[in-house]
N, C-alpha and C positions, 0 to 999 in steps of 0.2 A: 504493500500500500504506500509506503514511504517513497519507494522508487518511482511509483506512478505520479506522485505529487511533484517530485523533482522533474520528471519528464514534462509535465504540464507547465511547471514554472519556467523551465528552459525554453519551451515552445513559446510561451508568452513573451519572454525576453527577446527571442529571435524575431517574433512578429513585431514587437515594439521597435527593435533596432532596424528592421527592414522598413517599417513605416517612417522612421526618422530619416533614413537615407533617401527614401522617395520624396519626402517633404523638402529635404535640403536640395535635391536635384531640381524639383519643380521651382523652388525659390530662386535658385541660381538661373534657371531657364527664364523665369519671369523677369528677373532683374536684367538679364542680357537682352531680352526682347525689348524692355523699356529703354535701355540704353541705345539700341538700334533705332527705335522710333524717334528718340530725342535727337540722335545724330542726323537722321534724315531731315527732321524738322529744321535743325540749325543750318544744315547745308542749303536747304531751300531758302531760308531767311538770308543767308550770306549771298546766295545767287541773286536774290531780289535786290539787295542793297548794292551789289556790284553793278547790276544793270541800271539801277536808278542813278548811280554816280558815274556811269560810263567806264567802269573798270572791267577789263577783259580777264576772265579767269582761265 
């Protein structure tokens, strides 16, 4: 009986660890996606300003 409890406990730890890794992966992916969106927005804004002031990029 005690061994079965350890198995259940270890399984829960592994599940929690796997869930934490998945959450970290998604968090990094979300941050990277946000950075890419912001980069695209800023490049567009720079392009508009360059055109406005006659600067060729």
